[in-house]
Structures are given as structure tokens and as C-alpha cells.
N, CA, C and O of each residue as an XYZ file, in Angstrom:
836
protein
N      42.800    -53.050    -11.604
C      41.682    -52.328    -11.011
C      40.368    -52.767    -11.661
O      40.269    -52.838    -12.886
N      39.371    -53.059    -10.841
C      38.105    -53.540    -11.348
C      37.183    -52.388    -11.732
O      37.370    -51.243    -11.319
N      36.184    -52.733    -12.537
C      35.193    -51.733    -12.909
C      34.351    -51.378    -11.688
O      33.945    -52.256    -10.927
N      34.095    -50.090    -11.508
C      33.313    -49.647    -10.346
C      32.037    -48.972    -10.817
O      31.973    -48.442    -11.926
N      31.022    -48.997     -9.961
C      29.715    -48.426    -10.273
C      29.633    -46.991     -9.771
O      30.425    -46.601     -8.914
N      28.691    -46.191    -10.284
C      28.502    -44.826     -9.770
C      28.285    -44.766     -8.256
O      28.860    -43.890     -7.610
N      27.472    -45.667     -7.650
C      27.330    -45.618     -6.191
C      28.658    -45.833     -5.467
O      28.904    -45.226     -4.425
N      29.522    -46.703     -6.022
C      30.837    -46.899     -5.417
C      31.661    -45.623     -5.485
O      32.299    -45.236     -4.506
N      31.647    -44.971     -6.644
C      32.406    -43.726     -6.807
C      31.954    -42.697     -5.779
O      32.775    -41.950     -5.247
N      30.658    -42.652     -5.495
C      30.137    -41.702     -4.506
C      30.610    -42.039     -3.093
O      30.705    -41.156     -2.241
N      30.906    -43.309     -2.847
C      31.337    -43.696     -1.497
C      32.820    -43.425     -1.242
O      33.211    -43.214     -0.094
N      33.648    -43.425     -2.281
C      35.088    -43.275     -2.047
C      35.468    -41.964     -1.349
O      36.347    -41.995     -0.488
N      34.862    -40.821     -1.666
C      35.186    -39.620     -0.881
C      34.805    -39.756      0.595
O      35.442    -39.157      1.461
N      33.754    -40.553      0.880
C      33.363    -40.786      2.271
C      34.432    -41.604      2.978
O      34.809    -41.305      4.111
N      34.916    -42.640      2.300
C      36.025    -43.416      2.863
C      37.235    -42.517      3.116
O      37.863    -42.581      4.173
N      37.546    -41.684      2.132
C      38.727    -40.839      2.233
C      38.637    -39.896      3.429
O      39.600    -39.749      4.182
N      37.494    -39.264      3.604
C      37.328    -38.340      4.736
C      37.493    -39.081      6.056
O      38.136    -38.579      6.977
N      36.921    -40.259      6.150
C      37.034    -41.063      7.364
C      38.479    -41.452      7.626
O      38.958    -41.354      8.756
N      39.173    -41.894      6.586
C      40.569    -42.327      6.736
C      41.490    -41.177      7.111
O      42.408    -41.346      7.913
N      41.243    -39.999      6.525
C      42.057    -38.834      6.872
C      41.883    -38.491      8.344
O      42.846    -38.145      9.028
N      40.645    -38.590      8.828
C      40.386    -38.320     10.242
C      41.058    -39.339     11.144
O      41.597    -38.983     12.192
N      41.030    -40.604     10.744
C      41.676    -41.651     11.533
C      43.186    -41.451     11.566
O      43.819    -41.645     12.604
N      43.766    -41.062     10.425
C      45.219    -40.825     10.389
C      45.595    -39.671     11.307
O      46.629    -39.719     11.974
N      44.765    -38.635     11.345
C      45.040    -37.510     12.243
C      45.014    -37.944     13.705
O      45.689    -37.351     14.547
N      44.233    -38.980     14.002
C      44.148    -39.486     15.378
C      45.272    -40.466     15.695
O      45.347    -40.999     16.802
N      46.152    -40.701     14.710
C      47.292    -41.575     14.944
C      47.081    -43.024     14.569
O      47.946    -43.859     14.832
N      45.942    -43.346     13.955
C      45.682    -44.727     13.538
C      46.517    -45.026     12.291
O      46.576    -44.208     11.373
N      47.154    -46.182     12.256
C      48.074    -46.492     11.151
C      47.564    -47.588     10.224
O      48.016    -47.692      9.084
N      46.639    -48.396     10.693
C      46.070    -49.444      9.848
C      44.587    -49.573     10.140
O      44.109    -49.186     11.207
N      43.860    -50.130      9.161
C      42.412    -50.226      9.323
C      41.911    -51.473      8.597
O      42.456    -51.869      7.567
N      40.881    -52.075      9.145
C      40.287    -53.271      8.542
C      38.876    -52.952      8.065
O      38.303    -51.924      8.426
N      38.324    -53.846      7.251
C      36.957    -53.674      6.760
C      35.940    -53.610      7.899
O      35.036    -52.776      7.847
N      36.050    -54.456      8.925
C      35.093    -54.356     10.035
C      35.124    -52.997     10.747
O      34.087    -52.475     11.155
N      36.333    -52.435     10.889
C      36.437    -51.129     11.556
C      35.777    -50.044     10.712
O      35.007    -49.236     11.231
N      36.074    -50.022      9.410
C      35.441    -49.036      8.532
C      33.935    -49.247      8.472
O      33.170    -48.287      8.378
N      33.516    -50.494      8.525
C      32.090    -50.802      8.512
C      31.391    -50.165      9.706
O      30.315    -49.583      9.563
N      32.001    -50.275     10.885
C      31.413    -49.675     12.089
C      31.467    -48.158     12.047
O      30.523    -47.490     12.470
N      32.560    -47.609     11.543
C      32.725    -46.159     11.489
C      31.692    -45.501     10.578
O      31.190    -44.418     10.879
N      31.376    -46.163      9.459
C      30.555    -45.549      8.421
C      29.155    -46.150      8.300
O      28.341    -45.683      7.503
N      28.880    -47.177      9.087
C      27.581    -47.876      9.020
C      27.336    -48.475      7.632
O      26.200    -48.524      7.160
N      28.419    -48.929      6.983
C      28.317    -49.703      5.747
C      28.466    -51.182      6.125
O      29.002    -51.501      7.186
N      27.994    -52.073      5.265
C      28.189    -53.492      5.526
C      29.646    -53.865      5.275
O      30.326    -53.251      4.452
N      30.115    -54.881      5.998
C      31.502    -55.320      5.805
C      31.733    -55.795      4.377
O      32.782    -55.526      3.791
N      30.762    -56.496      3.821
C      30.893    -56.988      2.452
C      31.051    -55.841      1.468
O      31.865    -55.906      0.547
N      30.261    -54.785      1.671
C      30.337    -53.620      0.794
C      31.699    -52.954      0.899
O      32.292    -52.593     -0.118
N      32.198    -52.788      2.109
C      33.508    -52.161      2.318
C      34.598    -52.980      1.628
O      35.452    -52.423      0.938
N      34.570    -54.293      1.810
C      35.589    -55.146      1.195
C      35.574    -55.034     -0.326
O      36.624    -54.900     -0.953
N      34.388    -55.089     -0.913
C      34.271    -54.992     -2.369
C      34.762    -53.644     -2.872
O      35.451    -53.566     -3.889
N      34.402    -52.574     -2.149
C      34.820    -51.233     -2.566
C      36.336    -51.092     -2.532
O      36.936    -50.554     -3.463
N      36.953    -51.576     -1.462
C      38.406    -51.426     -1.327
C      39.150    -52.329     -2.302
O      40.154    -51.919     -2.883
N      38.669    -53.549     -2.484
C      39.326    -54.471     -3.409
C      39.306    -53.960     -4.847
O      40.177    -54.305     -5.647
N      38.309    -53.135     -5.172
C      38.172    -52.645     -6.547
C      39.254    -51.638     -6.925
O      39.533    -51.454     -8.109
N      39.875    -50.974     -5.925
C      40.800    -49.888     -6.262
C      42.172    -49.999     -5.606
O      43.088    -49.264     -5.975
N      42.331    -50.897     -4.645
C      43.610    -50.946     -3.943
C      44.620    -51.820     -4.672
O      44.254    -52.744     -5.398
N      45.884    -51.515     -4.468
C      46.964    -52.222     -5.142
C      47.411    -53.471     -4.390
O      48.033    -54.358     -4.975
N      47.100    -53.545     -3.103
C      47.533    -54.704     -2.319
C      46.395    -55.174     -1.421
O      45.485    -54.415     -1.087
N      46.471    -56.444     -1.040
C      45.460    -57.024     -0.181
C      45.713    -56.664      1.279
O      46.840    -56.389      1.690
N      44.633    -56.675      2.041
C      44.778    -56.419      3.462
C      45.417    -57.605      4.173
O      45.324    -58.740      3.706
N      46.067    -57.338      5.306
C      46.710    -58.381      6.081
C      45.751    -58.886      7.159
O      44.984    -58.106      7.723
N      45.794    -60.179      7.444
C      44.939    -60.722      8.500
C      45.135    -59.976      9.817
O      46.265    -59.680     10.204
N      44.050    -59.677     10.493
C      44.013    -58.993     11.788
C      44.353    -57.502     11.693
O      43.609    -56.671     12.214
N      45.467    -57.150     11.034
C      45.871    -55.741     11.010
C      45.180    -54.930      9.935
O      45.043    -53.716     10.081
N      44.732    -55.575      8.840
C      44.035    -54.853      7.781
C      44.986    -54.176      6.810
O      46.047    -54.711      6.486
N      44.597    -52.992      6.347
C      45.391    -52.257      5.357
C      46.081    -51.050      5.991
O      45.587    -50.458      6.951
N      47.221    -50.711      5.432
C      47.941    -49.516      5.856
C      47.138    -48.285      5.437
O      46.804    -48.133      4.262
N      46.830    -47.414      6.387
C      45.963    -46.270      6.116
C      46.602    -45.317      5.107
O      45.923    -44.821      4.208
N      47.890    -45.061      5.249
C      48.553    -44.134      4.331
C      48.467    -44.637      2.890
O      48.200    -43.858      1.975
N      48.692    -45.935      2.689
C      48.612    -46.505      1.346
C      47.185    -46.458      0.811
O      46.960    -46.174     -0.366
N      46.226    -46.738      1.687
C      44.827    -46.731      1.276
C      44.384    -45.333      0.874
O      43.654    -45.169     -0.104
N      44.819    -44.327      1.621
C      44.503    -42.937      1.279
C      45.055    -42.590     -0.102
O      44.364    -41.983     -0.920
N      46.304    -42.982     -0.353
C      46.908    -42.684     -1.652
C      46.213    -43.424     -2.784
O      46.067    -42.881     -3.879
N      45.779    -44.668     -2.532
C      45.063    -45.427     -3.558
C      43.748    -44.746     -3.928
O      43.401    -44.642     -5.104
N      43.019    -44.284     -2.909
C      41.734    -43.616     -3.168
C      41.962    -42.296     -3.893
O      41.237    -41.970     -4.833
N      42.960    -41.540     -3.464
C      43.263    -40.267     -4.129
C      43.667    -40.494     -5.580
O      43.284    -39.728     -6.465
N      44.436    -41.542     -5.819
C      44.860    -41.859     -7.174
C      43.662    -42.226     -8.035
O      43.546    -41.767     -9.171
N      42.774    -43.050     -7.500
C      41.590    -43.459     -8.252
C      40.703    -42.262     -8.577
O      40.184    -42.153     -9.688
N      40.529    -41.363     -7.606
C      39.659    -40.202     -7.791
C      40.366    -39.032     -8.476
O      39.771    -37.976     -8.688
N      41.636    -39.231     -8.818
C      42.439    -38.185     -9.456
C      42.563    -36.953     -8.568
O      42.517    -35.821     -9.048
N      42.720    -37.189     -7.262
C      42.860    -36.102     -6.305
C      44.312    -35.660     -6.125
O      44.575    -34.647     -5.477
N      45.251    -36.412     -6.692
C      46.653    -36.096     -6.476
C      47.040    -34.766     -7.103
O      47.907    -34.060     -6.587
N      46.391    -34.421     -8.227
C      46.629    -33.114     -8.845
C      45.357    -32.286     -8.722
O      44.260    -32.778     -8.987
N      45.510    -31.029     -8.320
C      44.351    -30.174     -8.079
C      43.664    -29.770     -9.377
O      44.315    -29.421    -10.362
N      42.342    -29.826     -9.359
C      41.523    -29.326    -10.462
C      41.127    -27.890    -10.152
O      40.536    -27.622     -9.106
N      41.444    -26.972    -11.048
C      41.156    -25.561    -10.807
C      39.720    -25.230    -11.209
O      39.251    -25.611    -12.281
N      39.033    -24.507    -10.313
C      37.626    -24.205    -10.527
C      37.319    -22.763    -10.168
O      38.067    -22.114     -9.437
N      36.198    -22.272    -10.698
C      35.698    -20.935    -10.371
C      34.268    -21.068     -9.872
O      33.495    -21.883    -10.377
N      33.924    -20.258     -8.877
C      32.543    -20.179     -8.411
C      31.857    -19.059     -9.194
O      32.362    -17.939     -9.269
N      30.709    -19.376     -9.772
C      29.974    -18.387    -10.567
C      28.686    -18.050     -9.839
O      27.806    -18.894     -9.672
N      28.591    -16.788     -9.405
C      27.481    -16.345     -8.574
C      27.946    -16.278     -7.132
O      27.850    -17.259     -6.395
N      28.459    -15.101     -6.723
C      29.071    -14.976     -5.401
C      28.061    -14.396     -4.412
O      28.307    -13.370     -3.778
N      26.910    -15.084     -4.293
C      25.925    -14.739     -3.270
C      26.241    -15.509     -2.001
O      27.396    -15.846     -1.740
N      25.207    -15.789     -1.209
C      25.438    -16.487      0.063
C      26.051    -17.869     -0.162
O      27.034    -18.228      0.487
N      25.468    -18.647     -1.084
C      25.997    -19.979     -1.352
C      27.383    -19.896     -1.985
O      28.295    -20.621     -1.588
N      27.541    -19.013     -2.969
C      28.836    -18.873     -3.623
C      29.939    -18.491     -2.659
O      31.042    -19.033     -2.733
N      29.655    -17.561     -1.751
C      30.659    -17.168     -0.762
C      31.005    -18.325      0.168
O      32.166    -18.524      0.526
N      29.984    -19.084      0.555
C      30.241    -20.235      1.425
C      31.161    -21.242      0.731
O      32.056    -21.809      1.358
N      30.936    -21.460     -0.557
C      31.775    -22.392     -1.310
C      33.201    -21.869     -1.434
O      34.159    -22.636     -1.332
N      33.341    -20.568     -1.652
C      34.675    -19.988     -1.789
C      35.450    -19.998     -0.476
O      36.680    -19.945     -0.474
N      34.729    -20.067      0.634
C      35.383    -20.050      1.941
C      35.560    -21.436      2.546
O      36.191    -21.583      3.593
N      35.009    -22.447      1.893
C      35.134    -23.801      2.431
C      36.577    -24.278      2.306
O      37.169    -24.213      1.229
N      37.134    -24.754      3.407
C      38.564    -25.085      3.445
C      38.853    -26.563      3.181
O      40.014    -26.971      3.197
N      37.826    -27.366      2.939
C      38.056    -28.790      2.779
C      38.239    -29.269      1.360
O      38.533    -30.445      1.143
N      38.072    -28.382      0.374
C      38.148    -28.829     -1.021
C      39.534    -29.335     -1.414
O      39.651    -30.249     -2.230
N      40.574    -28.753     -0.843
C      41.936    -29.161     -1.201
C      42.167    -30.646     -0.961
O      42.873    -31.305     -1.725
N      41.565    -31.172      0.110
C      41.729    -32.588      0.415
C      41.142    -33.481     -0.671
O      41.508    -34.650     -0.791
N      40.230    -32.921     -1.460
C      39.545    -33.714     -2.473
C      39.902    -33.286     -3.889
O      39.157    -33.536     -4.837
N      41.067    -32.630     -4.015
C      41.585    -32.341     -5.345
C      40.962    -31.164     -6.049
O      41.083    -31.050     -7.268
N      40.300    -30.280     -5.324
C      39.642    -29.125     -5.944
C      40.227    -27.833     -5.396
O      40.300    -27.634     -4.184
N      40.644    -26.959     -6.306
C      41.177    -25.652     -5.922
C      40.305    -24.562     -6.535
O      40.286    -24.386     -7.753
N      39.588    -23.836     -5.689
C      38.797    -22.704     -6.173
C      39.729    -21.501     -6.263
O      40.277    -21.052     -5.256
N      39.903    -20.986     -7.473
C      40.896    -19.931     -7.671
C      40.275    -18.546     -7.818
O      40.975    -17.543     -7.674
N      38.975    -18.471     -8.100
C      38.360    -17.152     -8.290
C      36.845    -17.284     -8.297
O      36.300    -18.385     -8.221
N      36.179    -16.142     -8.389
C      34.733    -16.104     -8.530
C      34.354    -15.210     -9.701
O      35.155    -14.400    -10.169
N      33.115    -15.372    -10.168
C      32.560    -14.512    -11.216
C      31.179    -14.032    -10.790
O      30.405    -14.780    -10.193
N      30.884    -12.786    -11.103
C      29.568    -12.240    -10.777
C      29.298    -11.057    -11.703
O      30.198    -10.565    -12.384
N      28.029    -10.608    -11.715
C      27.694     -9.419    -12.507
C      27.355     -8.232    -11.620
O      26.928     -7.192    -12.122
N      27.535     -8.366    -10.313
C      27.264     -7.290     -9.362
C      28.474     -6.364     -9.293
O      29.545     -6.787     -8.858
N      28.323     -5.110     -9.713
C      29.479     -4.197     -9.714
C      30.061     -3.941     -8.325
O      31.217     -3.535     -8.205
N      29.268     -4.175     -7.273
C      29.795     -3.974     -5.922
C      30.696     -5.131     -5.480
O      31.424     -5.019     -4.493
N      30.639     -6.242     -6.223
C      31.480     -7.400     -5.897
C      32.704     -7.503     -6.800
O      33.770     -7.942     -6.369
N      32.539     -7.096     -8.053
C      33.612     -7.236     -9.040
C      34.841     -6.428     -8.617
O      34.741     -5.245     -8.288
N      35.977     -7.076     -8.632
C      37.223     -6.421     -8.229
C      37.574     -6.651     -6.776
O      38.704     -6.399     -6.358
N      36.599     -7.133     -5.993
C      36.868     -7.458     -4.595
C      37.411     -8.883     -4.487
O      37.506     -9.601     -5.483
N      37.762     -9.274     -3.280
C      38.240    -10.628     -3.041
C      37.392    -11.307     -1.979
O      36.912    -10.668     -1.043
N      37.218    -12.599     -2.139
C      36.528    -13.429     -1.150
C      37.478    -14.552     -0.773
O      37.857    -15.371     -1.610
N      37.857    -14.581      0.504
C      38.835    -15.568      0.982
C      40.130    -15.501      0.160
O      40.752    -16.522     -0.132
N      40.515    -14.282     -0.201
C      41.749    -14.069     -0.941
C      41.654    -14.351     -2.425
O      42.664    -14.304     -3.128
N      40.450    -14.645     -2.919
C      40.270    -15.001     -4.329
C      39.531    -13.881     -5.058
O      38.494    -13.400     -4.599
N      40.075    -13.481     -6.188
C      39.530    -12.361     -6.970
C      38.144    -12.697     -7.523
O      37.876    -13.831     -7.920
N      37.268    -11.685     -7.542
C      35.945    -11.820     -8.159
C      35.947    -11.031     -9.462
O      36.155     -9.818     -9.459
N      35.715    -11.720    -10.573
C      35.743    -11.101    -11.894
C      34.333    -10.906    -12.444
O      33.370    -11.515    -11.979
N      34.247    -10.046    -13.438
C      32.988     -9.836    -14.144
C      32.718    -11.022    -15.071
O      33.650    -11.629    -15.599
N      31.448    -11.346    -15.265
C      31.114    -12.422    -16.201
C      31.553    -12.077    -17.621
O      31.675    -12.962    -18.467
N      31.787    -10.804    -17.880
C      32.254    -10.395    -19.207
C      33.735    -10.689    -19.410
O      34.268    -10.497    -20.503
N      34.398    -11.157    -18.351
C      35.810    -11.541    -18.451
C      35.993    -13.048    -18.605
O      37.118    -13.546    -18.592
N      34.891    -13.767    -18.750
C      34.953    -15.232    -18.841
C      35.886    -15.684    -19.953
O      36.731    -16.556    -19.750
N      35.728    -15.083    -21.139
C      36.491    -15.507    -22.310
C      37.988    -15.462    -22.110
O      38.701    -16.331    -22.611
N      38.482    -14.470    -21.387
C      39.931    -14.340    -21.200
C      40.443    -15.072    -19.967
O      41.577    -15.550    -19.966
N      39.636    -15.167    -18.926
C      40.109    -15.713    -17.653
C      40.156    -17.229    -17.605
O      40.975    -17.790    -16.877
N      39.302    -17.908    -18.361
C      39.297    -19.373    -18.322
C      40.665    -19.928    -18.706
O      41.220    -20.769    -18.000
N      41.201    -19.458    -19.817
C      42.518    -19.938    -20.256
C      43.632    -19.374    -19.386
O      44.561    -20.095    -19.022
N      43.546    -18.095    -19.054
C      44.598    -17.449    -18.266
C      44.806    -18.133    -16.919
O      45.941    -18.312    -16.479
N      43.697    -18.518    -16.258
C      43.770    -19.112    -14.925
C      43.810    -20.640    -14.954
O      43.949    -21.282    -13.913
N      43.690    -21.213    -16.137
C      43.718    -22.669    -16.247
C      42.505    -23.344    -15.637
O      42.610    -24.430    -15.067
N      41.353    -22.699    -15.759
C      40.132    -23.246    -15.160
C      39.655    -24.478    -15.929
O      39.628    -24.487    -17.159
N      39.281    -25.510    -15.184
C      38.782    -26.742    -15.794
C      37.287    -26.926    -15.579
O      36.585    -27.437    -16.451
N      36.805    -26.507    -14.415
C      35.371    -26.619    -14.147
C      34.852    -25.330    -13.532
O      35.617    -24.511    -13.024
N      33.527    -25.166    -13.590
C      32.882    -24.058    -12.897
C      31.857    -24.616    -11.924
O      31.218    -25.637    -12.179
N      31.718    -23.929    -10.817
C      30.713    -24.280     -9.815
C      29.606    -23.239     -9.938
O      29.794    -22.074     -9.585
N      28.470    -23.661    -10.432
C      27.402    -22.731    -10.790
C      26.468    -22.515     -9.601
O      25.839    -23.452     -9.110
N      26.390    -21.252     -9.145
C      25.524    -20.890     -8.017
C      24.768    -19.601     -8.330
O      24.579    -18.754     -7.457
N      24.341    -19.463     -9.578
C      23.667    -18.253    -10.046
C      22.152    -18.375     -9.866
O      21.663    -19.457     -9.541
N      21.398    -17.289    -10.071
C      19.944    -17.406    -10.166
C      19.572    -18.304    -11.348
O      20.308    -18.387    -12.331
N      18.437    -18.966    -11.242
C      18.028    -19.935    -12.270
C      17.880    -19.303    -13.651
O      18.207    -19.927    -14.660
N      17.388    -18.070    -13.695
C      17.054    -17.465    -14.990
C      18.280    -17.119    -15.842
O      18.141    -16.842    -17.033
N      19.475    -17.132    -15.249
C      20.678    -16.819    -16.029
C      21.623    -18.012    -16.145
O      22.654    -17.923    -16.812
N      21.278    -19.131    -15.500
C      22.195    -20.267    -15.432
C      22.549    -20.821    -16.809
O      23.714    -21.120    -17.071
N      21.561    -20.964    -17.692
C      21.819    -21.518    -19.014
C      22.775    -20.646    -19.817
O      23.715    -21.147    -20.435
N      22.530    -19.340    -19.804
C      23.390    -18.411    -20.544
C      24.820    -18.444    -20.013
O      25.775    -18.469    -20.789
N      24.963    -18.443    -18.685
C      26.294    -18.454    -18.080
C      27.015    -19.756    -18.405
O      28.207    -19.752    -18.711
N      26.291    -20.868    -18.337
C      26.895    -22.163    -18.647
C      27.424    -22.178    -20.077
O      28.529    -22.658    -20.328
N      26.636    -21.654    -21.011
C      27.055    -21.627    -22.416
C      28.294    -20.767    -22.605
O      29.167    -21.108    -23.403
N      28.382    -19.658    -21.883
C      29.566    -18.786    -21.998
C      30.824    -19.519    -21.567
O      31.867    -19.408    -22.211
N      30.724    -20.265    -20.483
C      31.897    -20.996    -20.001
C      32.259    -22.144    -20.926
O      33.438    -22.404    -21.165
N      31.257    -22.829    -21.443
C      31.524    -23.919    -22.380
C      32.225    -23.377    -23.620
O      33.186    -23.975    -24.103
N      31.748    -22.250    -24.135
C      32.374    -21.638    -25.312
C      33.798    -21.164    -25.024
O      34.619    -21.047    -25.933
N      34.078    -20.894    -23.745
C      35.420    -20.445    -23.365
C      36.375    -21.615    -23.120
O      37.571    -21.410    -22.912
N      35.842    -22.849    -23.145
C      36.714    -24.006    -23.010
C      36.527    -24.853    -21.769
O      37.251    -25.830    -21.578
N      35.563    -24.497    -20.911
C      35.311    -25.297    -19.709
C      34.772    -26.668    -20.109
O      33.972    -26.779    -21.038
N      35.216    -27.715    -19.402
C      34.798    -29.076    -19.721
C      33.875    -29.704    -18.685
O      33.312    -30.773    -18.921
N      33.714    -29.038    -17.527
C      32.876    -29.605    -16.477
C      32.119    -28.541    -15.716
O      32.627    -27.443    -15.491
N      30.890    -28.872    -15.317
C      30.041    -27.945    -14.566
C      29.482    -28.662    -13.348
O      28.832    -29.702    -13.460
N      29.749    -28.083    -12.182
C      29.146    -28.577    -10.934
C      27.984    -27.640    -10.646
O      28.187    -26.508    -10.207
N      26.777    -28.108    -10.890
C      25.604    -27.249    -10.940
C      24.804    -27.284     -9.642
O      24.195    -28.300     -9.307
N      24.809    -26.164     -8.913
C      24.013    -26.030     -7.696
C      22.691    -25.307     -7.969
O      21.928    -25.040     -7.040
N      22.423    -24.997     -9.208
C      21.201    -24.266     -9.579
C      20.104    -25.278     -9.907
O      20.354    -26.221    -10.657
N      18.888    -25.107     -9.362
C      17.808    -26.063     -9.619
C      17.186    -25.874    -10.998
O      16.005    -25.547    -11.118
N      17.988    -26.081    -12.028
C      17.495    -25.976    -13.397
C      18.271    -26.943    -14.280
O      19.435    -27.241    -14.010
N      17.625    -27.434    -15.335
C      18.256    -28.380    -16.248
C      19.067    -27.618    -17.289
O      18.531    -26.759    -17.990
N      20.345    -27.925    -17.392
C      21.227    -27.251    -18.344
C      21.365    -28.080    -19.615
O      21.490    -29.304    -19.562
N      21.341    -27.404    -20.744
C      21.554    -28.062    -22.033
C      22.857    -27.548    -22.625
O      22.965    -26.375    -22.982
N      23.837    -28.423    -22.727
C      25.135    -28.044    -23.287
C      25.547    -29.095    -24.310
O      24.960    -30.175    -24.380
N      26.551    -28.769    -25.092
C      26.981    -29.671    -26.157
C      27.611    -30.928    -25.588
O      28.016    -30.965    -24.426
N      27.688    -31.963    -26.422
C      28.281    -33.229    -26.012
C      29.749    -33.036    -25.632
O      30.454    -32.189    -26.181
N      30.177    -33.851    -24.674
C      31.558    -33.783    -24.228
C      31.743    -32.953    -22.972
O      32.834    -32.927    -22.402
N      30.684    -32.271    -22.530
C      30.742    -31.476    -21.302
C      30.124    -32.281    -20.169
O      28.988    -32.743    -20.275
N      30.871    -32.447    -19.091
C      30.378    -33.203    -17.936
C      29.625    -32.276    -16.992
O      30.107    -31.197    -16.647
N      28.440    -32.709    -16.579
C      27.624    -31.930    -15.638
C      27.245    -32.812    -14.461
O      26.779    -33.937    -14.643
N      27.444    -32.302    -13.258
C      26.986    -32.968    -12.047
C      26.033    -32.000    -11.332
O      26.425    -30.906    -10.924
N      24.783    -32.429    -11.194
C      23.762    -31.573    -10.585
C      23.640    -31.844     -9.091
O      23.556    -32.994     -8.662
N      23.630    -30.773     -8.307
C      23.394    -30.867     -6.871
C      22.035    -30.231     -6.616
O      21.916    -29.009     -6.526
N      21.016    -31.070     -6.503
C      19.655    -30.564     -6.351
C      19.289    -30.566     -4.875
O      18.923    -31.600     -4.317
N      19.389    -29.397     -4.247
C      19.123    -29.277     -2.818
C      17.668    -29.589     -2.492
O      17.378    -30.182     -1.453
N      16.749    -29.191     -3.379
C      15.328    -29.432     -3.139
C      15.034    -30.928     -3.134
O      14.301    -31.416     -2.274
N      15.603    -31.655     -4.089
C      15.389    -33.101     -4.149
C      16.006    -33.801     -2.937
O      15.419    -34.724     -2.373
N      17.196    -33.346     -2.547
C      17.863    -33.928     -1.396
C      17.042    -33.731     -0.130
O      16.916    -34.645      0.685
N      16.481    -32.529      0.032
C      15.668    -32.250      1.218
C      14.369    -33.050      1.176
O      13.885    -33.505      2.212
N      13.804    -33.222     -0.020
C      12.589    -34.023     -0.150
C      12.835    -35.458      0.299
O      11.989    -36.058      0.962
N      13.994    -36.009     -0.063
C      14.342    -37.365      0.372
C      14.492    -37.435      1.888
O      14.063    -38.402      2.517
N      15.108    -36.397      2.472
C      15.263    -36.359      3.921
C      13.903    -36.321      4.606
O      13.666    -37.046      5.572
N      13.017    -35.476      4.105
C      11.672    -35.379      4.676
C      10.944    -36.710      4.578
O      10.261    -37.129      5.513
N      11.099    -37.373      3.430
C      10.444    -38.667      3.227
C      10.947    -39.692      4.248
O      10.158    -40.441      4.823
N      12.269    -39.718      4.469
C      12.831    -40.654      5.445
C      12.325    -40.345      6.852
O      12.001    -41.252      7.618
N      12.261    -39.043      7.185
C      11.784    -38.659      8.520
C      10.344    -39.094      8.722
O      10.005    -39.626      9.779
N       9.489    -38.878      7.729
C       8.079    -39.255      7.857
C       7.930    -40.753      7.999
O       7.113    -41.231      8.786
N       8.732    -41.508      7.226
C       8.643    -42.953      7.310
C       9.098    -43.488      8.657
O       8.533    -44.447      9.182
N      10.132    -42.854      9.212
C      10.628    -43.287     10.522
C       9.599    -42.992     11.614
O       9.390    -43.786     12.531
N       8.955    -41.806     11.482
C       7.944    -41.435     12.486
C       6.751    -42.361     12.413
O       6.187    -42.760     13.432
N       6.362    -42.708     11.148
C       5.183    -43.557     10.988
C       5.534    -45.025     11.180
O       4.660    -45.886     11.081
């Protein structure tokens, strides 16, 4: 397996979603040109991405077996075993995340939520228990949580992140528009909706002009 870049890693879930959809439609093999057309990627880019992680070469004309390619991508992304996660902050965004049904395909299992709202604590969202933030210390180990999905108000995000880190969490998927400072060894992936929308607006203005 070759060394891959961060942009490549970001593309593999896109390939996986496309391939899963093609398999559902009964497609059994796929070539780089077909994936290129499906995803609007260049053929060269598709070939390089697939060659970096696949165990076998594609066959002339027929391409690669879709089932094998799906398993190769899942293996590379460590999707074969589910990573257990908790949503922290069960507001509108948190509830949407807890109800999203596509995470299983990508190796993520949301097992519970955490909040400080007494009207939410003890209830369930999509069959998943909502716990108090004061239960963080006991629930992380009990439930085998590996990462947290942070969807809290900005003013409490740092404190909540530190509580989970102290409880043993190793990864944070941060949907809060604030910079988190945690000790070394903790992986953080920031999802900045404001920045993403700014990029979209910029592209729209450039296309119009």
C-alpha cells in the first residue's frame, strides 16, 4: 500500500458511497473512466487513488470487482469495525446527527447522547439514551466510547472537550465554531460550517461574475 495524502483520504468515503450505490443497482465491476464520469474526478486521479489502496490491479475493459474494491476501501479507512461515538449537545444539530442512518456504512456507531438540559436527560433519541454531562466519567469506559461528536454551544465546548479527554476519549469530531486546546495525542477534526458556506458563496460569486 502506498502513502496517501490528506486530500486522497477525504476522497475515499466519496468513492465508497458511489460504489455502494452502484452495487445496489446491480453493477458488479467498475473502471476508472466510469468512476471518473460518476464523480467528476479526472481519470488519472481515480487511477492513482485506487492503485494506492487496492490489493489487485484492474482488468482490461472490465475494470475492478466492485465488492472487492468496497472491502479494500473499508479496510483502508478502518470501517470494518465500528467506532463507538457519543453526540454531545442534543439540540437541533445533535438530534439530526443521532438520527442519521448512514453512519454505519462508514464505520461509525452513535450509541448515546450527552446534554445538560434536564428535560432531555433520561430520554431517548432514535433509541439512544441521553445522559447528563456529569455522567461522562463513568459512561465513556462503560459504553466503550472512542470519540465524541461535539455539537454544544461555543462557550462550553472547551470545558466539555476537556472532560471527555480526561475520561479517556481519544478523538473529537468538532462541529462547534471554536478552536479547542487539548493535550497531545488527541485527534481533532473540525467541521467549520461557516467556512464551508463562505467557500460556497465565493464559488457562486465567481461563477456569476
